[in-house]
The first five atom37 places (N, CA, C, CB, O) and aatype in JSON, in Angstrom:
{
  "aatype": [10, 7, 0, 0, 3, 14, 1, 1, 0, 12, 19, 1, 2, 19, 7, 7, 7, 0, 10, 0, 12, 16, 19, 16, 18, 0, 0, 7, 2, 10, 10, 7, 0, 0, 7, 19],
  "atom_mask": [
    [1, 1, 1, 1, 1],
    [1, 1, 1, 0, 1],
    [1, 1, 1, 1, 1],
    [1, 1, 1, 1, 1],
    [1, 1, 1, 1, 1],
    [1, 1, 1, 1, 1],
    [1, 1, 1, 1, 1],
    [1, 1, 1, 1, 1],
    [1, 1, 1, 1, 1],
    [1, 1, 1, 1, 1],
    [1, 1, 1, 1, 1],
    [1, 1, 1, 1, 1],
    [1, 1, 1, 1, 1],
    [1, 1, 1, 1, 1],
    [1, 1, 1, 0, 1],
    [1, 1, 1, 0, 1],
    [1, 1, 1, 0, 1],
    [1, 1, 1, 1, 1],
    [1, 1, 1, 1, 1],
    [1, 1, 1, 1, 1],
    [1, 1, 1, 1, 1],
    [1, 1, 1, 1, 1],
    [1, 1, 1, 1, 1],
    [1, 1, 1, 1, 1],
    [1, 1, 1, 1, 1],
    [1, 1, 1, 1, 1],
    [1, 1, 1, 1, 1],
    [1, 1, 1, 0, 1],
    [1, 1, 1, 1, 1],
    [1, 1, 1, 1, 1],
    [1, 1, 1, 1, 1],
    [1, 1, 1, 0, 1],
    [1, 1, 1, 1, 1],
    [1, 1, 1, 1, 1],
    [1, 1, 1, 0, 1],
    [1, 1, 1, 1, 1]
  ],
  "atom_positions": [
    [[18.45, -30.93, -21.45], [18.79, -29.62, -20.64], [19.76, -28.79, -21.44], [19.45, -29.95, -19.16], [19.72, -27.58, -21.22]],
    [[20.9, -29.36, -22.58], [21.58, -28.22, -23.11], [20.91, -27.83, -24.4], [0.0, 0.0, 0.0], [21.54, -27.12, -25.18]],
    [[19.61, -28.24, -24.72], [19.06, -27.82, -25.85], [17.89, -27.07, -25.64], [18.83, -28.82, -26.65], [16.97, -26.95, -26.44]],
    [[18.0, -26.48, -24.28], [16.71, -25.82, -23.86], [16.81, -24.32, -24.41], [16.51, -25.86, -22.14], [17.88, -23.7, -24.48]],
    [[15.81, -23.91, -24.72], [15.74, -22.4, -25.37], [15.94, -21.42, -24.06], [14.06, -22.05, -26.23], [15.15, -21.5, -23.12]],
    [[16.92, -20.59, -24.05], [17.35, -19.69, -23.25], [16.13, -18.84, -22.76], [18.4, -18.94, -23.93], [15.61, -18.78, -21.64]],
    [[15.79, -18.15, -24.01], [14.69, -17.21, -23.67], [13.36, -17.55, -22.98], [14.33, -16.66, -24.79], [12.67, -16.79, -22.31]],
    [[13.08, -19.12, -23.33], [12.08, -19.69, -22.7], [12.36, -19.44, -20.76], [12.11, -21.39, -23.34], [11.7, -18.86, -19.89]],
    [[13.5, -20.11, -20.74], [13.75, -20.09, -19.37], [13.9, -18.58, -18.62], [15.01, -20.9, -19.2], [13.8, -18.4, -17.4]],
    [[14.15, -17.57, -19.6], [14.46, -16.18, -19.01], [12.85, -15.88, -18.55], [15.25, -14.92, -20.28], [12.53, -15.53, -17.41]],
    [[11.89, -16.07, -19.65], [10.45, -15.62, -19.69], [9.85, -16.29, -18.55], [9.68, -15.98, -21.04], [8.93, -15.8, -17.9]],
    [[10.59, -17.83, -18.23], [9.98, -18.28, -17.15], [10.04, -17.7, -16.1], [10.23, -19.27, -16.91], [9.05, -17.33, -15.47]],
    [[11.48, -17.5, -15.66], [11.9, -16.57, -14.42], [11.44, -15.26, -14.06], [13.13, -16.34, -14.47], [11.08, -14.86, -12.95]],
    [[11.53, -14.63, -15.18], [10.67, -13.1, -15.25], [9.45, -13.14, -14.67], [10.33, -12.55, -16.72], [9.05, -12.55, -13.66]],
    [[8.78, -14.03, -15.52], [7.32, -14.27, -15.19], [6.98, -15.0, -13.83], [0.0, 0.0, 0.0], [5.92, -14.68, -13.29]],
    [[7.69, -15.81, -13.32], [7.55, -16.54, -12.17], [7.83, -15.54, -10.96], [0.0, 0.0, 0.0], [7.18, -15.6, -9.92]],
    [[9.05, -14.43, -11.23], [9.03, -13.87, -10.14], [8.33, -12.6, -10.11], [0.0, 0.0, 0.0], [8.39, -11.98, -9.05]],
    [[7.67, -12.08, -11.1], [6.73, -11.14, -11.19], [5.61, -11.44, -10.51], [6.44, -10.88, -12.41], [5.03, -10.71, -9.7]],
    [[5.25, -12.81, -10.94], [4.0, -13.45, -9.86], [4.1, -13.75, -8.78], [3.45, -14.51, -10.08], [3.11, -13.96, -8.07]],
    [[5.47, -13.84, -8.32], [5.57, -14.24, -6.71], [5.73, -12.88, -6.07], [6.95, -15.31, -6.25], [5.52, -12.84, -4.86]],
    [[6.1, -11.66, -6.75], [5.79, -10.31, -6.31], [4.6, -9.88, -6.18], [6.26, -9.49, -7.0], [4.38, -8.98, -5.36]],
    [[3.57, -10.42, -6.94], [2.25, -9.95, -7.07], [1.47, -10.5, -5.89], [1.63, -10.34, -8.41], [0.77, -9.77, -5.18]],
    [[1.61, -11.79, -5.69], [1.43, -12.83, -4.78], [1.73, -12.16, -3.37], [2.37, -14.09, -5.15], [0.81, -12.1, -2.56]],
    [[3.02, -11.66, -3.03], [3.65, -11.4, -2.01], [2.79, -9.88, -1.69], [5.33, -11.46, -2.29], [2.5, -9.55, -0.54]],
    [[2.48, -9.14, -2.71], [2.29, -7.67, -2.1], [0.73, -7.88, -2.06], [2.93, -6.16, -3.15], [0.14, -7.09, -1.33]],
    [[-0.01, -8.74, -2.68], [-1.48, -8.74, -2.43], [-1.69, -9.36, -1.25], [-2.3, -9.39, -3.46], [-2.78, -9.1, -0.76]],
    [[-0.87, -10.22, -0.51], [-0.91, -10.98, 0.64], [-0.53, -9.91, 1.65], [0.02, -12.29, 0.61], [-1.22, -9.92, 2.66]],
    [[0.48, -8.93, 1.59], [0.85, -7.97, 2.59], [-0.26, -7.15, 2.67], [0.0, 0.0, 0.0], [-0.75, -6.84, 3.75]],
    [[-0.81, -6.67, 1.29], [-1.79, -5.46, 1.28], [-2.99, -6.03, 2.05], [-2.24, -4.92, -0.31], [-3.61, -5.14, 2.63]],
    [[-3.45, -7.16, 2.21], [-4.8, -7.8, 2.58], [-4.39, -7.79, 4.08], [-5.23, -9.44, 1.85], [-5.24, -7.42, 4.89]],
    [[-3.04, -8.19, 4.54], [-2.92, -7.99, 5.96], [-2.51, -6.58, 6.26], [-1.95, -8.96, 6.55], [-2.61, -6.26, 7.45]],
    [[-2.2, -5.95, 5.68], [-2.07, -4.44, 5.96], [-0.34, -4.23, 6.42], [0.0, 0.0, 0.0], [0.04, -3.38, 7.22]],
    [[0.43, -5.07, 5.81], [1.62, -5.39, 6.17], [2.48, -4.31, 4.97], [1.84, -7.16, 6.11], [3.53, -3.76, 5.29]],
    [[1.96, -4.16, 3.83], [2.48, -3.55, 3.0], [2.85, -2.11, 3.1], [1.85, -3.78, 2.18], [1.96, -1.29, 2.85]],
    [[3.96, -1.72, 3.41], [4.32, -0.39, 3.64], [4.43, 0.65, 2.51], [0.0, 0.0, 0.0], [5.34, 1.48, 2.48]],
    [[3.64, 0.58, 1.76], [3.81, 1.17, 0.1], [2.85, 2.63, 0.33], [2.94, -0.19, -1.45], [2.67, 3.41, -0.61]]
  ]
}
């Protein structure tokens, strides 16, 4: 835990967040619920 590379954790968090937002946007778009 203490020896983990903080950059990898940051990339994983940012990448995971972007992926989650993309999936959420795609689902909302398919359902016509995205107010964009």
